[in-house]
VOPAGU-2260 file (C-alpha; in pm, 1 decimal, decimal comma):
REM VOPAGU-2260
SITE   aa  ch    i         X         Y         Z
SITE  MET   A    0     -15,7      -8,3      41,4
SITE  ARG   A    1     149,6     355,7     -80,2
SITE  ARG   A    2     204,0     622,6     132,9
SITE  PRO   A    3     -84,9     893,2     103,2
SITE  ARG   A    4     108,0    1238,5     -81,8
SITE  VAL   A    5      68,1    1578,7      73,1
SITE  PHE   A    6     187,8    1939,0    -179,8
SITE  ALA   A    7     212,5    2238,9     103,9
SITE  THR   A    8     148,4    2567,6     -79,7
SITE  ARG   A    9     402,7    2728,7     147,7
SITE  ILE   A   10     664,0    2651,7     346,5
SITE  VAL   A   11     517,4    2626,6     757,9
SITE  PRO   A   12     739,3    2607,8    1087,5
SITE  GLU   A   13     889,4    2220,1    1060,4
SITE  GLU   A   14     683,0    2142,4    1371,5
SITE  GLY   A   15     408,3    2087,3    1201,9
SITE  LEU   A   16     591,4    1941,5     861,4
SITE  ALA   A   17     759,4    1726,9    1079,1
SITE  LEU   A   18     456,3    1531,6    1165,9
SITE  ILE   A   19     350,4    1518,4     805,1
SITE  ARG   A   20     666,8    1381,6     737,3
SITE  ALA   A   21     555,0    1111,3     942,9
SITE  ALA   A   22     304,4    1026,1     755,7
SITE  ALA   A   23     303,8    1081,4     386,5
SITE  ASP   A   24     600,7    1170,4     134,0
SITE  LEU   A   25     537,5    1565,7     178,0
SITE  GLU   A   26     602,1    1815,4    -160,6
SITE  VAL   A   27     646,3    2200,0      13,1
SITE  TRP   A   28     646,8    2485,3    -226,8
SITE  GLN   A   29     977,5    2661,7    -199,5
SITE  HIS   A   30     972,6    3008,7    -258,3
SITE  GLN   A   31     813,4    3296,2     -81,1
SITE  LEU   A   32     529,4    3452,9    -296,3
SITE  PRO   A   33     281,8    3201,0    -393,3
SITE  PRO   A   34     230,6    2904,9    -582,0
SITE  PRO   A   35      85,5    3046,5    -928,7
SITE  ARG   A   36    -256,6    2802,9   -1004,3
SITE  GLU   A   37    -127,1    2580,8   -1216,9
SITE  GLU   A   38     160,4    2455,3    -936,9
SITE  ILE   A   39    -122,5    2410,8    -714,5
SITE  ILE   A   40    -292,0    2126,7    -997,7
SITE  ARG   A   41      27,1    1995,1   -1116,2
SITE  PRO   A   42      81,4    1835,5    -797,0
SITE  VAL   A   43    -266,0    1772,9    -632,1
SITE  ARG   A   44    -307,9    1527,1    -902,0
SITE  GLU   A   45    -155,5    1273,3    -721,7
SITE  CYS   A   46    -203,7    1435,8    -382,6
SITE  ASP   A   47    -417,9    1264,0     -87,0
SITE  GLY   A   48    -415,5    1613,8     116,1
SITE  LEU   A   49    -308,2    1950,9      30,3
SITE  LEU   A   50    -225,1    2240,9     345,7
SITE  SER   A   51    -298,6    2571,6     205,0
SITE  LEU   A   52    -304,0    2880,0     271,7
SITE  LEU   A   53    -587,2    3195,5     316,1
SITE  THR   A   54    -368,3    3350,0     -29,3
SITE  ASP   A   55    -421,8    3049,3    -220,9
SITE  ARG   A   56    -754,1    3004,5    -409,7
SITE  ILE   A   57    -927,3    2648,8    -428,7
SITE  ASP   A   58   -1240,6    2551,2    -584,9
SITE  ALA   A   59   -1388,0    2363,0    -810,4
SITE  GLU   A   60   -1154,9    2294,3   -1073,3
SITE  ILE   A   61    -831,3    2202,5    -830,1
SITE  MET   A   62   -1051,1    1936,0    -649,3
SITE  ASP   A   63   -1154,6    1821,9    -950,7
SITE  ALA   A   64    -776,6    1755,4   -1085,3
SITE  ALA   A   65    -709,7    1497,1    -795,7
SITE  PRO   A   66    -918,2    1246,7    -756,3
SITE  SER   A   67    -755,9    1078,4    -472,0
SITE  LEU   A   68    -782,2    1436,2    -278,7
SITE  ARG   A   69    -925,7    1345,0     156,2
SITE  ILE   A   70    -875,6    1687,4     284,3
SITE  ILE   A   71    -787,2    2023,8     232,9
SITE  SER   A   72    -584,6    2152,5     567,2
SITE  ASN   A   73    -586,3    2527,6     606,1
SITE  TYR   A   74    -319,6    2723,4     769,9
SITE  ALA   A   75    -571,6    2981,1     894,3
SITE  VAL   A   76    -850,5    3033,4    1157,2
SITE  GLY   A   77   -1095,5    3140,1     812,5
SITE  TYR   A   78   -1111,9    2945,3     490,1
SITE  ASP   A   79   -1262,4    3175,1     295,8
SITE  ASN   A   80   -1023,7    3136,4      -0,6
SITE  ILE   A   81   -1189,7    2719,4     -48,9
SITE  ASP   A   82   -1539,5    2672,0    -201,0
SITE  LEU   A   83   -1596,3    2477,5      75,2
SITE  ALA   A   84   -1975,8    2339,0     -92,6
SITE  ALA   A   85   -1743,9    2223,4    -350,6
SITE  ALA   A   86   -1502,9    2027,8    -124,2
SITE  THR   A   87   -1818,6    1904,6      85,0
SITE  GLN   A   88   -2026,4    1826,5    -259,2
SITE  ARG   A   89   -1662,6    1596,5    -337,3
SITE  GLY   A   90   -1640,1    1458,6      21,3
SITE  ILE   A   91   -1340,2    1620,0     114,4
SITE  LEU   A   92   -1291,9    1731,2     432,6
SITE  VAL   A   93   -1133,6    2107,4     489,9
SITE  CYS   A   94   -1014,3    2182,1     807,5
SITE  ASN   A   95    -858,2    2497,7     968,5
SITE  THR   A   96    -642,9    2614,1    1277,7
SITE  PRO   A   97    -918,2    2768,3    1555,0
SITE  GLY   A   98    -806,9    2918,4    1872,8
SITE  VAL   A   99    -493,4    2922,5    1827,0
SITE  LEU   A  100    -402,8    3244,2    1738,2
SITE  THR   A  101    -669,4    3429,0    1957,0
SITE  GLU   A  102    -410,9    3672,8    2162,6
SITE  ALA   A  103    -160,9    3680,3    1863,6
SITE  THR   A  104    -432,7    3840,4    1696,3
SITE  ALA   A  105    -632,6    4050,3    1981,2
SITE  ASP   A  106    -242,8    4170,3    2117,8
SITE  LEU   A  107    -228,4    4320,3    1724,5
SITE  ALA   A  108    -528,4    4425,1    1699,4
SITE  TRP   A  109    -452,4    4648,9    2047,3
SITE  ALA   A  110    -128,7    4777,7    1914,9
SITE  LEU   A  111    -282,4    4891,1    1599,5
SITE  LEU   A  112    -476,5    5066,7    1803,7
SITE  MET   A  113    -211,6    5212,5    2029,0
SITE  ALA   A  114       3,3    5292,4    1719,5
SITE  SER   A  115    -271,8    5499,9    1574,0
SITE  ALA   A  116    -430,1    5648,1    1863,6
SITE  ARG   A  117     -98,8    5785,8    1923,6
SITE  HIS   A  118      92,1    5858,5    1589,6
SITE  ILE   A  119     379,1    5612,5    1747,2
SITE  VAL   A  120     448,3    5485,7    1339,5
SITE  GLN   A  121     460,4    5878,7    1231,4
SITE  ALA   A  122     643,3    6023,3    1513,6
SITE  ASP   A  123     883,6    5717,2    1466,4
SITE  ARG   A  124     917,8    5847,0    1110,5
SITE  TYR   A  125     947,6    6200,4    1227,0
SITE  VAL   A  126    1280,3    6128,8    1436,0
SITE  ARG   A  127    1388,8    5910,4    1181,2
SITE  ASP   A  128    1407,3    6198,4     932,4
SITE  GLY   A  129    1607,2    6416,0    1169,0
SITE  LYS   A  130    1271,0    6664,2    1227,6
SITE  TRP   A  131    1331,4    6644,4    1642,5
SITE  LYS   A  132    1437,6    7006,3    1708,9
SITE  THR   A  133    1237,3    7081,9    2004,3
SITE  TRP   A  134     999,2    6962,9    2337,7
SITE  GLU   A  135     636,4    7078,0    2105,5
SITE  PRO   A  136     316,0    7194,7    2267,2
SITE  MET   A  137     140,2    7082,8    1982,6
SITE  LEU   A  138     336,4    6786,1    1839,1
SITE  PHE   A  139     181,0    6489,0    1779,7
SITE  LEU   A  140     -86,0    6542,9    1936,3
SITE  GLY   A  141    -295,3    6194,0    1954,6
SITE  TYR   A  142    -659,3    6067,8    2119,6
SITE  ASP   A  143    -713,9    5942,4    2460,8
SITE  VAL   A  144    -713,7    5505,7    2526,7
SITE  PHE   A  145    -810,9    5544,5    2928,5
SITE  GLY   A  146   -1118,8    5585,7    2956,9
SITE  ALA   A  147   -1268,1    5608,4    2581,4
SITE  THR   A  148   -1579,8    5396,5    2432,1
SITE  LEU   A  149   -1459,6    5034,8    2242,0
SITE  GLY   A  150   -1746,6    4961,4    1953,6
SITE  LEU   A  151   -1594,0    4545,3    1839,6
SITE  VAL   A  152   -1798,1    4459,8    1539,1
SITE  GLY   A  153   -1778,7    4111,3    1630,6
SITE  LEU   A  154   -1740,7    3874,1    1983,1
SITE  GLY   A  155   -1624,9    3602,3    1902,1
SITE  ARG   A  156   -1300,1    3465,3    2079,9
SITE  ILE   A  157   -1075,9    3769,0    1895,2
SITE  GLY   A  158   -1374,9    4007,4    1989,1
SITE  LYS   A  159   -1374,6    3869,3    2364,4
SITE  ALA   A  160    -987,0    3920,5    2311,6
SITE  MET   A  161    -987,0    4302,1    2262,0
SITE  ALA   A  162   -1299,0    4349,6    2516,8
SITE  GLN   A  163   -1018,6    4204,8    2792,1
SITE  ARG   A  164    -740,3    4410,1    2732,7
SITE  ALA   A  165    -987,0    4753,2    2737,6
SITE  LYS   A  166   -1085,5    4668,4    3100,5
SITE  GLY   A  167    -724,9    4710,8    3198,5
SITE  PHE   A  168    -801,7    5049,3    3013,2
SITE  ALA   A  169   -1122,9    5144,9    3185,4
SITE  MET   A  170   -1284,8    5113,4    2847,3
SITE  ARG   A  171   -1694,4    5130,9    2747,0
SITE  VAL   A  172   -1692,8    4851,1    2531,9
SITE  LEU   A  173   -1983,7    4849,5    2351,3
SITE  TYR   A  174   -2029,9    4534,4    2046,0
SITE  PHE   A  175   -2249,9    4438,0    1723,6
SITE  ASP   A  176   -2250,0    4047,8    1646,3
SITE  PRO   A  177   -2542,5    3829,5    1508,2
SITE  LEU   A  178   -2560,7    3646,3    1849,4
SITE  ARG   A  179   -2567,3    3801,4    2109,4
SITE  ASP   A  180   -2397,1    3695,6    2453,6
SITE  PRO   A  181   -2544,4    3795,9    2765,7
SITE  ALA   A  182   -2251,0    3559,0    2910,2
SITE  ALA   A  183   -1974,6    3748,8    2757,5
SITE  GLU   A  184   -2180,9    4058,3    2871,0
SITE  LYS   A  185   -2161,5    3982,8    3202,8
SITE  GLU   A  186   -1766,5    3839,6    3258,0
SITE  LEU   A  187   -1682,5    4128,6    3042,3
SITE  GLY   A  188   -1904,0    4407,5    3129,6
SITE  VAL   A  189   -1972,9    4451,7    2746,2
SITE  HIS   A  190   -2334,4    4624,7    2582,2
SITE  PHE   A  191   -2472,9    4517,6    2284,5
SITE  VAL   A  192   -2580,2    4793,4    2082,5
SITE  PRO   A  193   -2742,6    4814,3    1702,1
SITE  LEU   A  194   -2445,2    4836,6    1412,1
SITE  ASP   A  195   -2549,1    5187,9    1403,3
SITE  THR   A  196   -2521,5    5310,0    1788,9
SITE  LEU   A  197   -2167,6    5140,0    1771,5
SITE  LEU   A  198   -2041,9    5370,5    1564,4
SITE  ARG   A  199   -2218,2    5668,2    1644,0
SITE  GLU   A  200   -2064,3    5632,0    1999,7
SITE  SER   A  201   -1742,8    5512,5    2000,9
SITE  ASP   A  202   -1382,9    5680,8    1978,1
SITE  PHE   A  203   -1220,7    5317,7    1868,5
SITE  VAL   A  204   -1395,2    5088,7    1572,4
SITE  SER   A  205   -1238,6    4722,0    1617,8
SITE  ILE   A  206   -1380,8    4468,0    1337,9
SITE  HIS   A  207   -1342,3    4120,8    1462,9
SITE  ALA   A  208   -1554,7    3934,3    1216,2
SITE  PRO   A  209   -1548,3    3675,3     981,6
SITE  LEU   A  210   -1599,6    3753,2     576,1
SITE  THR   A  211   -1889,7    3615,0     501,1
SITE  PRO   A  212   -2134,0    3723,6     175,9
SITE  GLU   A  213   -2316,1    3963,6     477,2
SITE  THR   A  214   -1982,1    4122,6     633,2
SITE  ARG   A  215   -1830,0    4193,6     290,7
SITE  HIS   A  216   -1824,0    4578,0     256,1
SITE  LEU   A  217   -2043,0    4540,5     628,8
SITE  ILE   A  218   -1819,3    4896,5     615,1
SITE  ASN   A  219   -1886,0    5110,4     364,2
SITE  ALA   A  220   -1953,7    5489,1     304,5
SITE  GLU   A  221   -2302,9    5531,5     441,7
SITE  ARG   A  222   -2169,7    5346,7     785,3
SITE  LEU   A  223   -1792,3    5590,2     790,5
SITE  ALA   A  224   -2021,3    5854,7     778,0
SITE  MET   A  225   -2214,3    5781,2    1112,9
SITE  MET   A  226   -1839,9    5792,0    1290,3
SITE  LYS   A  227   -1740,6    5986,5    1508,5
SITE  SER   A  228   -1475,7    6266,9    1339,3
SITE  SER   A  229   -1258,2    6153,5    1642,3
SITE  ALA   A  230   -1281,8    5777,3    1565,5
SITE  ILE   A  231   -1021,6    5531,8    1459,9
SITE  LEU   A  232   -1099,8    5227,0    1265,6
SITE  ILE   A  233    -902,0    4924,8    1350,5
SITE  ASN   A  234    -901,0    4607,1    1056,7
SITE  ALA   A  235    -689,4    4284,7    1210,4
SITE  ALA   A  236   -1010,1    4093,3    1040,0
SITE  ARG   A  237   -1048,4    4033,4     658,4
SITE  GLY   A  238    -980,1    4333,2     418,9
SITE  PRO   A  239   -1326,1    4321,5     247,6
SITE  ILE   A  240   -1542,7    4368,3     513,2
SITE  VAL   A  241   -1438,4    4727,4     476,1
SITE  ASP   A  242   -1502,6    4894,2     103,2
SITE  GLU   A  243   -1181,9    5064,1      78,1
SITE  GLY   A  244   -1238,7    5315,4    -181,5
SITE  ALA   A  245   -1496,7    5403,9      51,3
SITE  LEU   A  246   -1239,3    5431,2     324,5
SITE  ILE   A  247    -989,5    5602,0     168,5
SITE  GLU   A  248   -1222,1    5933,3      79,0
SITE  ALA   A  249   -1353,6    5912,6     457,9
SITE  LEU   A  250    -976,5    5946,5     567,9
SITE  LYS   A  251    -899,7    6209,8     245,7
SITE  ASN   A  252   -1241,7    6375,0     385,5
SITE  ARG   A  253   -1139,0    6359,9     811,9
SITE  THR   A  254   -1472,3    6204,0     758,0
SITE  ILE   A  255   -1289,4    5974,8    1030,9
SITE  ALA   A  256    -962,6    6001,6    1181,4
SITE  GLY   A  257    -772,1    5735,3    1131,5
SITE  ALA   A  258    -724,1    5386,8    1005,3
SITE  ALA   A  259    -517,8    5053,3    1092,7
SITE  LEU   A  260    -533,3    4823,6     924,4
SITE  ASP   A  261    -329,3    4455,0     919,0
SITE  VAL   A  262    -578,9    4338,6     600,5
SITE  ALA   A  263    -622,1    4474,8     277,1
SITE  GLU   A  264    -918,4    4473,8      71,0
SITE  VAL   A  265    -672,3    4287,3    -210,8
SITE  GLU   A  266    -380,5    4143,8     -52,0
SITE  PRO   A  267     -60,2    4233,6     -73,7
SITE  LEU   A  268    -167,0    4601,2     -74,3
SITE  GLY   A  269      49,3    4796,7    -393,7
SITE  ALA   A  270     366,3    5031,2    -355,8
SITE  ASP   A  271      78,9    5267,2    -561,2
SITE  SER   A  272    -184,5    5231,7    -328,1
SITE  PRO   A  273    -375,4    5586,8    -238,7
SITE  LEU   A  274    -398,8    5433,5     141,3
SITE  LEU   A  275       8,3    5484,7     190,6
SITE  GLN   A  276     -35,3    5841,0      54,7
SITE  LEU   A  277    -215,7    5969,3     343,2
SITE  ASP   A  278    -107,8    6051,9     662,3
SITE  ASN   A  279    -388,1    5932,1     923,7
SITE  VAL   A  280    -333,9    5543,6     902,4
SITE  THR   A  281     -89,9    5301,6     965,9
SITE  VAL   A  282     -99,1    4980,1     727,5
SITE  VAL   A  283      96,0    4647,0     838,2
SITE  PRO   A  284     158,1    4339,1     597,5
SITE  HIS   A  285    -126,1    4065,2     793,8
SITE  ILE   A  286      96,4    4002,8    1093,0
SITE  GLY   A  287    -217,2    3938,7    1317,8
SITE  SER   A  288    -100,1    3587,1    1408,5
SITE  ALA   A  289     300,4    3653,2    1331,6
SITE  THR   A  290     417,0    3532,0    1681,4
SITE  PHE   A  291     702,0    3212,0    1692,7
SITE  THR   A  292     371,2    3039,7    1953,9
SITE  ALA   A  293      97,3    3134,1    1725,3
SITE  ARG   A  294     251,3    3003,4    1403,8
SITE  LYS   A  295     430,7    2706,6    1530,3
SITE  ARG   A  296      77,9    2595,8    1679,2
SITE  MET   A  297    -130,6    2654,4    1378,4
SITE  ALA   A  298     137,7    2417,5    1213,0
SITE  VAL   A  299     122,3    2164,0    1407,9
SITE  ILE   A  300    -308,0    2180,3    1474,8
SITE  ALA   A  301    -289,7    2167,7    1053,6
SITE  ALA   A  302     -54,9    1923,8     981,1
SITE  GLU   A  303    -231,4    1683,6    1274,4
SITE  ASN   A  304    -599,3    1782,2    1093,2
SITE  LEU   A  305    -462,7    1691,2     784,4
SITE  VAL   A  306    -287,3    1331,0     910,4
SITE  ALA   A  307    -591,4    1242,3    1117,2
SITE  ALA   A  308    -807,4    1261,7     796,4
SITE  LEU   A  309    -567,1    1054,8     583,6
SITE  LYS   A  310    -545,9     793,6     881,7
SITE  GLY   A  311    -941,5     769,2     820,9
SITE  ASP   A  312    -992,6     958,5    1158,8
SITE  ARG   A  313   -1200,6    1241,4    1238,6
SITE  PRO   A  314   -1027,0    1579,6    1283,8
SITE  GLN   A  315   -1052,3    1815,0    1519,6
SITE  TYR   A  316   -1092,9    2106,7    1380,5
SITE  LEU   A  317   -1365,8    2001,2    1076,8
SITE  VAL   A  318   -1551,1    2269,8     888,2
SITE  ASN   A  319   -1790,4    2102,2     678,0
SITE  PRO   A  320   -1872,7    1768,9     847,4
SITE  GLU   A  321   -2085,1    1713,2     591,1
SITE  ALA   A  322   -1828,5    1579,2     392,8
SITE  LEU   A  323   -1811,4    1242,5     571,4
SITE  GLN   A  324   -2222,1    1193,9     456,6
SITE  THR   A  325   -1990,1    1161,9      91,7
SITE  ALA   A  326   -1623,8    1105,9     141,8
SITE  PRO   A  327   -1560,2     767,1     -73,4
SITE  TRP   A  328   -1254,5     718,6      33,6
SITE  LYS   A  329   -1346,3     713,8     425,5
SITE  THR   A  330   -1336,4     409,9     645,0
SITE  ARG   A  331   -1629,2     314,3     711,7
SITE  SER   A  332   -1601,3      98,5    1047,8
SITE  ARG   A  333   -1440,2     424,6    1213,9
SITE  PRO   A  334   -1706,3     555,3    1457,3
SITE  TYR   A  335   -1746,5     891,6    1313,6
């Protein structure tokens, strides 16, 4: 019986790759940039497993090119890069890596909030450019964080972690989520409000929602206009939740005071993006989970999901359990 075959679309921490190598023959794309589409289709033709990233669009065409494919293990919490319906229809399991990057991403979102409120990036550049001449009473005046109002769009794991951090700054915390969470309200002291109310009353609006058809361009021109002129928008979730064109206009016109972004509507953000010409926006290259601990744990979880499926077991973080009913390869005797 041949060993299973796996293709990984990028180099991830060795702790995860080692687990896969112990169970399967592994081919890894060795380059910095994502593999071109044809360089995914070529190796998956004979693969049982695929380790993918958010930058890889995995659709029906790729799945149909891989008749032996059992599992797509995404090295991410999100999986909007994968055609979930197509995978389920074909009995291909799709897995993700939830939970492990909660604190790292909340740390980064909080860092963006603080940096934007106090102009940290601009002030650092000011010093490096040799412009610091003296202490000035009106230089880089920012916004108070302590005692301010924080609005959380989404109260999942990361949203709750942000609320926990806000408690240390005596902030009033509002949240909007399709599912109200009375237990979190009691534990964290957060207040559920409609989205429009949140936007009107918050000094900082931080997005922590998944990208779905309902959340795409959730923050558009109309909703940006509802925000305070002194408010700052933070997005460490998914770029397309914010209408980037509308955001650029809102920043140009000072409809809002600023924005701090870990994500963009189209990534990578081009060097000619109008966002980069503005002095009231901070942009970092999608590094929410970029800590040694989080990235290693993500690699291990992604590998464990993949190896479980290759062995005929149910992966721990399976996002389409319906696929188990149509999976032609699954071991029928296994107690799913």
